[in-house]
Backbone as ProteinMPNN parsed JSONL, in Angstrom:
{"seq_chain_A": "MLSFGLFDRAFLRRVAAATEAEYRYPVISEECHSELNPYYNPARRQYDGDRLLHHLPYCTKSDYLKIVGLFRVDLYIPVLTYIFGQAVLGDRSAIVSVYRLRNELYGLKQDEGLLLSRTIKEVIHELGHTFGLIHCQNLACVMHSSTYVEEIDLKGSAFCSSCREQLPVMPISP", "coords_chain_A": {"N_chain_A": [[120.926, 89.056, 118.119], [122.678, 90.64, 120.551], [125.049, 89.903, 122.885], [126.092, 91.013, 126.057], [128.496, 90.697, 128.403], [129.193, 87.725, 130.338], [127.656, 84.977, 129.118], [126.216, 81.775, 129.114], [126.74, 79.702, 126.357], [124.891, 77.776, 125.507], [122.578, 78.692, 126.745], [122.196, 81.14, 125.379], [121.791, 80.111, 122.807], [119.369, 78.779, 123.178], [117.631, 80.878, 123.829], [117.792, 82.318, 121.436], [116.795, 80.374, 119.629], [114.124, 80.02, 120.527], [113.128, 82.572, 120.124], [113.456, 82.823, 117.388], [111.693, 80.807, 116.564], [109.222, 81.902, 117.354], [109.065, 84.307, 115.891], [109.577, 83.393, 113.374], [111.828, 83.864, 111.863], [115.281, 84.131, 111.11], [117.577, 84.2, 113.867], [120.46, 85.648, 114.998], [123.229, 85.268, 117.1], [125.578, 87.331, 118.696], [128.577, 88.148, 120.292], [129.381, 90.947, 122.297], [131.792, 93.344, 123.166], [131.727, 95.781, 124.465], [132.485, 98.613, 126.445], [130.871, 99.198, 129.447], [130.963, 101.029, 131.496], [130.636, 103.883, 130.99], [127.88, 104.114, 131.045], [127.007, 103.676, 133.526], [125.421, 104.638, 136.519], [126.488, 105.869, 139.379], [125.114, 106.875, 141.616], [122.675, 105.602, 141.569], [123.446, 103.023, 141.336], [123.099, 101.507, 139.056], [122.563, 100.843, 135.522], [122.08, 103.035, 132.8], [119.355, 102.61, 130.928], [118.179, 104.006, 128.752], [120.359, 105.321, 127.531], [122.019, 103.129, 126.912], [120.377, 101.763, 125.129], [120.3, 103.534, 122.954], [122.948, 103.463, 122.226], [123.348, 100.916, 121.317], [123.114, 100.186, 118.422], [125.657, 100.882, 117.524], [127.323, 98.941, 118.369], [127.741, 96.817, 116.732], [128.874, 95.784, 113.534], [127.346, 94.661, 111.692], [124.427, 94.644, 109.603], [121.76, 94.194, 110.838], [118.241, 93.371, 110.789], [116.743, 93.802, 113.124], [117.836, 94.566, 116.474], [118.678, 93.151, 119.537], [119.924, 93.799, 122.627], [121.422, 91.883, 125.073], [121.827, 91.876, 128.464], [123.603, 91.595, 131.639], [123.485, 93.29, 133.713], [121.964, 95.601, 136.102], [119.298, 97.551, 135.044], [117.893, 100.818, 134.444], [115.482, 103.418, 133.82], [115.017, 106.958, 133.78], [112.379, 107.501, 134.807], [111.56, 105.205, 136.085], [112.165, 102.772, 138.675], [113.494, 100.423, 138.024], [114.083, 98.389, 135.099], [113.097, 95.588, 133.092], [113.485, 95.362, 130.444], [113.649, 97.256, 127.375], [112.539, 99.107, 124.525], [112.672, 100.797, 121.354], [109.829, 101.965, 120.05], [108.675, 100.661, 117.069], [111.137, 100.909, 115.898], [114.583, 99.892, 115.493], [116.019, 98.85, 117.668], [116.384, 97.12, 120.841], [116.604, 96.334, 124.335], [117.416, 93.958, 126.907], [117.649, 92.822, 130.211], [118.97, 90.286, 132.272], [119.312, 90.564, 134.924], [117.299, 91.247, 136.946], [115.669, 89.146, 136.509], [116.484, 86.893, 137.689], [116.0, 84.424, 140.154], [117.481, 84.446, 142.533], [117.841, 87.091, 143.259], [115.603, 87.697, 144.644], [115.723, 86.286, 146.934], [115.235, 83.625, 146.537], [115.678, 80.176, 145.507], [118.13, 79.436, 143.056], [117.128, 79.089, 139.678], [117.543, 77.927, 136.736], [115.951, 77.161, 134.562], [113.632, 78.7, 134.878], [114.766, 81.236, 134.686], [115.61, 81.163, 132.014], [113.1, 80.917, 130.714], [111.871, 83.36, 131.467], [113.664, 85.168, 130.298], [113.426, 84.565, 127.56], [110.73, 85.331, 127.149], [110.908, 88.092, 127.68], [112.73, 88.968, 125.7], [111.306, 88.349, 123.327], [109.064, 89.95, 123.788], [110.16, 92.619, 123.921], [111.263, 92.813, 121.35], [108.877, 92.714, 119.965], [107.881, 95.284, 120.424], [109.673, 96.717, 118.809], [108.684, 96.075, 116.36], [106.448, 97.566, 116.327], [104.37, 96.84, 118.01], [102.192, 97.413, 120.762], [101.541, 97.339, 124.355], [99.558, 94.579, 125.343], [96.225, 93.662, 126.295], [95.527, 91.072, 126.785], [96.054, 88.628, 129.076], [97.613, 86.333, 128.736], [99.211, 86.801, 126.574], [102.409, 87.425, 125.16], [102.982, 90.071, 124.842], [101.758, 91.357, 126.899], [101.985, 93.71, 129.507], [104.603, 93.739, 131.96], [105.404, 94.349, 135.198], [106.464, 93.176, 137.397], [108.391, 90.215, 138.18], [106.736, 88.047, 138.671], [104.562, 88.558, 137.086], [105.64, 88.193, 134.573], [106.047, 85.47, 134.688], [103.416, 84.556, 134.635], [102.397, 85.072, 132.1], [102.365, 83.94, 128.634], [104.809, 82.815, 126.176], [104.22, 83.428, 123.652], [102.622, 85.249, 120.96], [99.329, 86.599, 121.139], [96.454, 86.018, 119.042], [95.574, 88.454, 118.0], [97.784, 90.227, 118.313], [99.647, 88.798, 116.815], [98.562, 89.082, 114.249], [99.149, 91.726, 113.741], [101.844, 91.813, 113.321], [104.478, 92.122, 110.897], [104.557, 90.086, 107.951], [106.76, 87.509, 108.162], [109.347, 85.793, 106.525], [109.517, 82.238, 106.642], [112.16, 80.74, 108.266], [114.844, 78.896, 106.717]], "CA_chain_A": [[120.967, 89.25, 119.547], [124.016, 91.002, 120.981], [125.196, 89.612, 124.317], [127.068, 91.795, 126.796], [128.779, 89.959, 129.632], [129.376, 86.286, 130.158], [126.449, 84.156, 129.038], [126.424, 80.41, 128.661], [126.382, 79.611, 124.933], [123.658, 76.988, 125.377], [121.504, 79.611, 127.151], [121.984, 82.047, 124.255], [121.215, 79.338, 121.699], [117.962, 78.481, 123.482], [116.89, 82.136, 123.684], [117.73, 82.598, 119.993], [115.915, 79.394, 118.983], [112.74, 80.321, 120.896], [112.78, 83.831, 119.462], [113.352, 82.47, 115.967], [110.462, 80.034, 116.389], [108.058, 82.778, 117.5], [109.05, 85.293, 114.807], [109.762, 82.693, 112.093], [112.889, 84.601, 111.18], [116.559, 83.736, 111.728], [118.146, 85.009, 114.929], [121.91, 85.451, 115.075], [123.834, 85.748, 118.345], [126.903, 87.919, 118.549], [129.116, 88.67, 121.549], [129.878, 92.315, 122.235], [132.77, 93.646, 124.213], [131.655, 97.222, 124.658], [132.676, 99.065, 127.821], [129.593, 99.681, 129.975], [131.174, 102.034, 132.551], [130.04, 105.204, 130.716], [126.426, 104.062, 131.203], [126.754, 103.387, 134.939], [125.062, 105.762, 137.361], [126.88, 105.447, 140.727], [124.105, 107.269, 142.603], [121.611, 104.591, 141.534], [124.106, 101.722, 141.229], [122.433, 100.87, 137.926], [122.984, 101.294, 134.204], [121.07, 103.838, 132.139], [118.773, 101.887, 129.811], [117.993, 104.897, 127.606], [121.642, 105.546, 126.867], [122.464, 101.852, 126.34], [119.515, 101.489, 123.985], [120.728, 104.363, 121.826], [124.316, 103.064, 121.88], [123.319, 99.54, 120.812], [123.445, 99.991, 117.004], [127.079, 101.108, 117.287], [128.049, 97.8, 118.933], [127.912, 95.787, 115.709], [129.092, 96.266, 112.161], [126.356, 93.97, 110.855], [123.221, 95.397, 109.311], [120.637, 93.347, 111.211], [116.913, 93.957, 110.713], [116.468, 94.239, 114.495], [118.929, 94.272, 117.403], [118.357, 93.059, 120.958], [121.099, 93.684, 123.489], [121.142, 91.09, 126.27], [122.752, 92.331, 129.503], [123.566, 90.973, 132.962], [123.514, 94.379, 134.694], [120.697, 96.196, 136.504], [118.966, 98.679, 134.186], [116.837, 101.74, 134.856], [115.249, 104.627, 133.051], [114.783, 107.986, 134.8], [111.041, 107.513, 135.416], [111.282, 103.938, 136.757], [113.193, 102.261, 139.572], [114.246, 99.426, 137.263], [113.391, 97.828, 133.937], [113.54, 94.279, 132.597], [113.892, 95.619, 129.081], [113.158, 98.492, 126.782], [112.691, 99.145, 123.075], [112.189, 101.979, 120.656], [108.639, 101.511, 119.331], [108.75, 100.744, 115.623], [112.511, 101.148, 115.444], [115.441, 98.726, 115.289], [116.767, 98.416, 118.846], [115.767, 96.761, 122.113], [117.529, 95.783, 125.325], [116.845, 93.117, 127.96], [118.618, 92.43, 131.228], [118.603, 89.123, 133.081], [119.624, 90.878, 136.323], [116.109, 91.142, 137.808], [114.927, 87.941, 136.136], [117.069, 85.796, 138.465], [115.344, 84.141, 141.433], [118.363, 84.743, 143.667], [117.662, 88.49, 143.631], [114.427, 87.763, 145.509], [115.926, 85.379, 148.059], [114.759, 82.288, 146.175], [116.677, 79.263, 144.966], [118.463, 79.597, 141.642], [116.322, 78.249, 138.797], [117.974, 78.257, 135.376], [114.825, 76.99, 133.653], [112.776, 79.875, 135.028], [115.528, 82.356, 134.123], [115.528, 81.017, 130.565], [111.726, 81.235, 130.32], [111.669, 84.805, 131.626], [114.49, 85.862, 129.31], [112.78, 84.37, 126.254], [109.539, 86.174, 127.099], [111.3, 89.501, 127.603], [113.321, 89.229, 124.382], [110.213, 88.36, 122.35], [108.256, 91.129, 124.116], [110.834, 93.859, 123.502], [111.311, 92.803, 119.884], [107.529, 93.064, 119.524], [107.805, 96.75, 120.392], [110.408, 97.222, 117.639], [107.804, 95.868, 115.211], [105.311, 98.469, 116.468], [103.338, 96.343, 118.924], [102.095, 98.036, 122.08], [101.138, 96.371, 125.367], [98.307, 93.874, 125.057], [95.391, 93.406, 127.47], [95.405, 89.622, 126.946], [96.997, 88.235, 130.133], [98.463, 85.238, 128.289], [100.03, 87.259, 125.45], [103.771, 87.853, 125.502], [103.02, 91.537, 124.81], [101.158, 91.912, 128.119], [102.982, 94.445, 130.295], [105.065, 93.079, 133.191], [106.134, 95.21, 136.119], [107.12, 92.282, 138.354], [108.729, 88.924, 137.566], [105.58, 87.161, 138.774], [103.715, 88.825, 135.918], [106.304, 87.536, 133.441], [105.787, 84.038, 134.845], [102.015, 84.251, 134.354], [102.055, 85.165, 130.681], [103.009, 82.985, 127.746], [105.926, 83.306, 125.377], [103.718, 83.571, 122.283], [101.689, 86.343, 120.689], [97.921, 86.265, 120.961], [96.107, 86.115, 117.617], [95.47, 89.868, 117.631], [99.141, 90.759, 118.163], [100.259, 88.075, 115.695], [98.045, 89.687, 113.016], [99.754, 93.045, 113.555], [103.249, 91.66, 112.935], [104.701, 91.969, 109.461], [104.753, 88.698, 107.55], [108.184, 87.197, 108.125], [109.557, 84.517, 105.842], [109.904, 81.14, 107.51], [113.591, 80.486, 108.072], [115.105, 77.56, 106.146]], "C_chain_A": [[122.42, 89.512, 119.932], [124.123, 90.759, 122.479], [126.351, 90.41, 124.905], [127.291, 91.108, 128.13], [128.872, 88.475, 129.333], [128.039, 85.56, 130.225], [126.846, 82.774, 128.557], [125.932, 80.305, 127.215], [125.091, 78.825, 124.719], [122.443, 77.847, 125.731], [121.175, 80.543, 125.985], [121.354, 81.332, 123.067], [119.731, 79.077, 121.93], [117.089, 79.737, 123.383], [116.718, 82.462, 122.2], [116.756, 81.653, 119.294], [114.442, 79.682, 119.283], [112.254, 81.598, 120.212], [112.575, 83.597, 117.972], [112.047, 81.72, 115.691], [109.225, 80.935, 116.457], [107.942, 83.769, 116.342], [109.149, 84.665, 113.422], [110.762, 83.431, 111.217], [114.204, 84.254, 111.859], [117.049, 84.73, 112.781], [119.616, 84.648, 115.053], [122.402, 86.027, 116.398], [125.246, 86.234, 118.074], [127.345, 88.439, 119.912], [129.631, 90.082, 121.334], [130.787, 92.574, 123.418], [132.866, 95.155, 124.425], [131.804, 97.55, 126.149], [131.369, 99.693, 128.322], [129.75, 100.777, 131.027], [130.579, 103.401, 132.237], [128.526, 105.257, 130.954], [126.015, 103.796, 132.652], [126.462, 104.672, 135.696], [125.382, 105.362, 138.801], [125.866, 105.815, 141.803], [122.988, 106.221, 142.683], [122.164, 103.175, 141.586], [123.422, 100.861, 140.157], [122.972, 101.473, 136.627], [121.803, 101.944, 133.484], [120.572, 103.136, 130.874], [118.592, 102.746, 128.577], [119.29, 105.05, 126.824], [122.175, 104.264, 126.234], [121.664, 101.512, 125.084], [119.963, 102.275, 122.753], [122.151, 104.037, 121.365], [124.344, 101.724, 121.135], [123.673, 99.39, 119.328], [124.937, 100.167, 116.684], [127.942, 99.943, 117.766], [128.257, 96.67, 117.933], [128.128, 96.447, 114.353], [128.091, 95.637, 111.207], [125.103, 94.817, 110.708], [121.992, 94.525, 109.574], [119.324, 94.104, 111.072], [116.532, 94.565, 112.062], [117.646, 93.833, 115.369], [118.367, 94.223, 118.821], [119.665, 92.903, 121.701], [120.696, 92.945, 124.747], [122.23, 91.381, 127.3], [122.574, 91.534, 130.789], [123.466, 92.03, 134.072], [122.109, 94.914, 134.964], [120.457, 97.466, 135.695], [117.87, 99.54, 134.796], [116.605, 102.742, 133.732], [114.831, 105.677, 134.078], [113.422, 107.935, 135.493], [110.691, 106.225, 136.148], [112.465, 103.496, 137.617], [114.083, 101.252, 138.876], [113.429, 99.019, 136.045], [113.95, 96.441, 133.641], [114.09, 94.451, 131.189], [113.253, 96.889, 128.578], [113.378, 98.404, 125.274], [112.237, 100.495, 122.551], [111.043, 101.501, 119.761], [108.795, 101.748, 117.827], [110.141, 100.979, 115.065], [113.283, 99.833, 115.404], [115.955, 98.095, 116.584], [115.91, 98.122, 120.071], [116.86, 96.247, 123.042], [116.743, 94.963, 126.336], [117.972, 92.816, 128.938], [118.096, 91.24, 132.021], [118.757, 89.412, 134.573], [118.425, 90.665, 137.257], [115.216, 89.96, 137.442], [115.396, 86.73, 136.94], [116.354, 85.642, 139.811], [116.17, 84.582, 142.634], [118.214, 86.188, 144.145], [116.526, 88.65, 144.64], [114.512, 86.783, 146.676], [115.44, 83.97, 147.791], [115.905, 81.47, 145.586], [116.889, 79.508, 143.468], [117.653, 78.606, 140.802], [116.636, 78.646, 137.36], [116.847, 78.119, 134.361], [113.897, 78.193, 133.684], [113.463, 81.119, 134.46], [115.446, 82.326, 132.596], [114.136, 81.414, 130.067], [111.462, 82.739, 130.387], [112.442, 85.583, 130.564], [113.87, 85.751, 127.921], [111.572, 85.295, 126.124], [109.901, 87.644, 126.949], [111.914, 89.854, 126.257], [112.229, 89.303, 123.321], [109.342, 89.6, 122.542], [108.902, 92.409, 123.578], [110.983, 93.932, 121.991], [109.941, 93.157, 119.3], [107.347, 94.567, 119.444], [108.533, 97.311, 119.175], [109.597, 97.037, 116.359], [106.509, 96.68, 115.332], [104.207, 97.993, 117.383], [103.382, 97.098, 120.252], [101.653, 96.965, 123.081], [99.722, 95.862, 125.094], [97.543, 93.629, 126.361], [95.212, 91.916, 127.757], [96.483, 89.147, 127.937], [97.967, 87.137, 129.716], [99.432, 85.65, 127.184], [101.396, 87.738, 125.925], [103.889, 89.383, 125.516], [102.295, 92.179, 125.996], [102.269, 92.558, 128.944], [103.327, 93.692, 131.58], [105.899, 94.046, 134.017], [106.94, 94.385, 137.109], [107.393, 90.938, 137.689], [107.559, 87.953, 137.635], [104.647, 87.339, 137.584], [104.32, 88.217, 134.653], [105.99, 86.044, 133.485], [104.365, 83.657, 134.442], [101.666, 84.281, 132.871], [102.803, 84.121, 129.864], [104.174, 83.604, 127.004], [105.524, 83.513, 123.924], [102.786, 84.773, 122.185], [100.266, 85.808, 120.659], [97.603, 86.467, 119.477], [96.038, 87.574, 117.15], [96.85, 90.488, 117.404], [99.847, 90.099, 116.976], [99.838, 88.7, 114.368], [98.701, 91.029, 112.714], [101.224, 92.973, 113.138], [103.387, 91.595, 111.421], [104.925, 90.477, 109.146], [106.244, 88.467, 107.386], [108.343, 85.881, 107.381], [109.978, 83.449, 106.834], [111.36, 80.817, 107.21], [113.803, 79.07, 107.54], [115.526, 76.557, 107.181]], "O_chain_A": [[123.293, 88.687, 119.663], [123.372, 91.345, 123.259], [127.438, 90.476, 124.332], [126.351, 90.956, 128.909], [128.653, 88.038, 128.203], [127.38, 85.538, 131.264], [127.711, 82.628, 127.694], [124.838, 80.767, 126.892], [124.289, 79.168, 123.85], [121.398, 77.742, 125.088], [120.006, 80.718, 125.642], [120.481, 81.885, 122.397], [118.93, 79.143, 120.997], [115.952, 79.674, 122.915], [115.629, 82.835, 121.763], [115.972, 82.09, 118.452], [113.602, 79.597, 118.387], [111.105, 81.683, 119.777], [111.63, 84.114, 117.375], [111.379, 81.979, 114.69], [108.28, 80.742, 115.692], [106.84, 84.04, 115.866], [108.848, 85.309, 112.418], [110.571, 83.597, 110.012], [114.235, 84.098, 113.079], [116.947, 85.944, 112.604], [119.968, 83.477, 115.195], [122.035, 87.141, 116.772], [126.001, 85.621, 117.319], [126.571, 89.096, 120.609], [130.244, 90.379, 120.309], [130.565, 92.078, 124.522], [133.956, 95.715, 124.547], [131.293, 96.825, 127.002], [130.831, 100.606, 127.695], [128.759, 101.396, 131.413], [130.053, 104.042, 133.147], [127.957, 106.345, 131.053], [124.827, 103.704, 132.964], [127.163, 105.672, 135.539], [124.63, 104.591, 139.397], [125.775, 105.12, 142.815], [122.428, 105.988, 143.754], [121.423, 102.229, 141.854], [123.203, 99.663, 140.337], [123.717, 102.453, 136.627], [120.674, 101.459, 133.555], [121.282, 103.075, 129.871], [118.823, 102.278, 127.462], [119.308, 104.922, 125.6], [122.726, 104.303, 125.134], [122.219, 101.03, 124.096], [119.998, 101.74, 121.645], [122.506, 104.315, 120.22], [125.29, 101.449, 120.396], [124.48, 98.52, 118.999], [125.417, 99.649, 115.676], [129.16, 99.958, 117.587], [128.889, 95.666, 118.261], [127.617, 97.534, 114.082], [127.997, 96.035, 110.046], [124.766, 95.608, 111.589], [121.271, 94.162, 108.644], [119.287, 95.326, 111.217], [116.057, 95.698, 112.131], [118.365, 92.884, 115.059], [117.667, 95.139, 119.252], [120.43, 91.976, 121.434], [119.738, 93.329, 125.418], [123.413, 91.161, 127.041], [121.549, 90.888, 131.006], [123.372, 91.681, 135.249], [121.189, 94.713, 134.172], [121.309, 98.354, 135.66], [117.031, 99.061, 135.559], [117.421, 102.889, 132.822], [114.337, 105.32, 135.147], [113.325, 108.296, 136.666], [109.634, 106.147, 136.773], [113.617, 103.811, 137.319], [115.292, 101.224, 139.106], [112.227, 99.278, 135.975], [115.119, 96.156, 133.904], [115.038, 93.773, 130.792], [112.434, 97.513, 129.253], [114.284, 97.715, 124.806], [111.513, 101.232, 123.221], [111.259, 100.728, 118.828], [109.016, 102.872, 117.376], [110.294, 101.224, 113.869], [112.677, 98.767, 115.291], [116.294, 96.912, 116.591], [114.883, 98.754, 120.315], [117.908, 95.785, 122.592], [115.569, 95.227, 126.594], [119.111, 92.585, 128.535], [116.923, 91.195, 132.394], [118.371, 88.588, 135.402], [118.546, 89.962, 138.26], [114.133, 89.796, 138.003], [114.781, 85.665, 136.88], [116.135, 86.626, 140.518], [115.621, 85.038, 143.636], [118.439, 86.473, 145.321], [116.491, 89.62, 145.399], [113.509, 86.484, 147.325], [115.25, 83.195, 148.729], [116.952, 82.003, 145.22], [115.941, 79.755, 142.723], [117.511, 77.439, 141.166], [116.055, 79.594, 136.831], [116.791, 78.883, 133.397], [113.43, 78.652, 132.642], [112.817, 81.955, 133.829], [115.235, 83.361, 131.964], [114.015, 82.168, 129.101], [110.893, 83.315, 129.46], [111.927, 86.547, 129.997], [113.798, 86.74, 127.19], [111.409, 85.966, 125.105], [109.27, 88.363, 126.174], [111.648, 90.931, 125.723], [112.224, 90.222, 122.502], [108.93, 90.229, 121.567], [108.263, 93.184, 122.867], [110.843, 95.008, 121.41], [109.854, 93.819, 118.266], [106.73, 95.072, 118.507], [108.068, 98.275, 118.568], [109.801, 97.76, 115.384], [105.585, 96.504, 114.537], [103.194, 98.678, 117.524], [104.451, 97.384, 120.79], [101.418, 95.818, 122.701], [98.832, 96.605, 124.68], [98.152, 93.415, 127.409], [94.791, 91.541, 128.851], [97.678, 89.255, 127.66], [99.047, 87.025, 130.296], [100.378, 84.919, 126.892], [101.513, 88.379, 126.969], [104.802, 89.925, 126.138], [102.224, 93.404, 126.089], [103.364, 92.008, 129.06], [102.459, 93.086, 132.209], [106.96, 94.5, 133.589], [107.975, 94.833, 137.603], [106.704, 90.563, 136.74], [107.403, 87.116, 136.746], [104.017, 86.384, 137.13], [103.592, 87.776, 133.764], [105.704, 85.429, 132.458], [104.137, 82.548, 133.958], [100.743, 83.594, 132.434], [103.752, 83.501, 130.343], [104.486, 84.781, 127.187], [106.374, 83.746, 123.065], [102.239, 85.247, 123.182], [100.028, 84.689, 120.204], [98.414, 87.033, 118.743], [96.41, 87.879, 116.016], [97.061, 91.191, 116.416], [100.559, 90.764, 116.223], [100.659, 88.837, 113.46], [98.796, 91.425, 111.553], [101.783, 93.959, 112.657], [102.508, 91.069, 110.739], [105.421, 89.721, 109.981], [106.909, 89.129, 106.589], [107.559, 84.953, 107.584], [110.721, 83.734, 107.773], [111.747, 80.643, 106.054], [113.045, 78.156, 107.866], [115.779, 75.398, 106.85]]}, "name": "protein", "num_of_chains": 1, "seq": "MLSFGLFDRAFLRRVAAATEAEYRYPVISEECHSELNPYYNPARRQYDGDRLLHHLPYCTKSDYLKIVGLFRVDLYIPVLTYIFGQAVLGDRSAIVSVYRLRNELYGLKQDEGLLLSRTIKEVIHELGHTFGLIHCQNLACVMHSSTYVEEIDLKGSAFCSSCREQLPVMPISP"}
């Protein structure tokens, strides 16, 4: 997991631990100090998710199996007003932003526990796409599509049995 921007280390550890528990594979966190200005679209006041996603592998020298970039900025893709995250289906890279996962954006009281829960679900979801999983019809499955934060809150952070069966067998981390 590559973090861009200032994230609390305990927050990152909890996201990594939950992701590791669901995938049964070690998750390593790494801070990145890449300049994001080239990906900013001033007309939209957002960052281009497509371009960031394709830039992600160049942000680390490590040869990770999968890479998730965790951002604090507002992301979009040309066909959508905003995105929580994005991945290349069956490929190596995914991105997630906490920007629209924060309660304060919706005029609600800050809730770090809810932010953590939403972030974990989005990271696991986007990584699922990198393993070839598509959106699931099971409302409780982490692979269920979420257009609004309320939909993220309604689903679980685990794969349903059908999605779990489609994942490659990962060795249990020591």
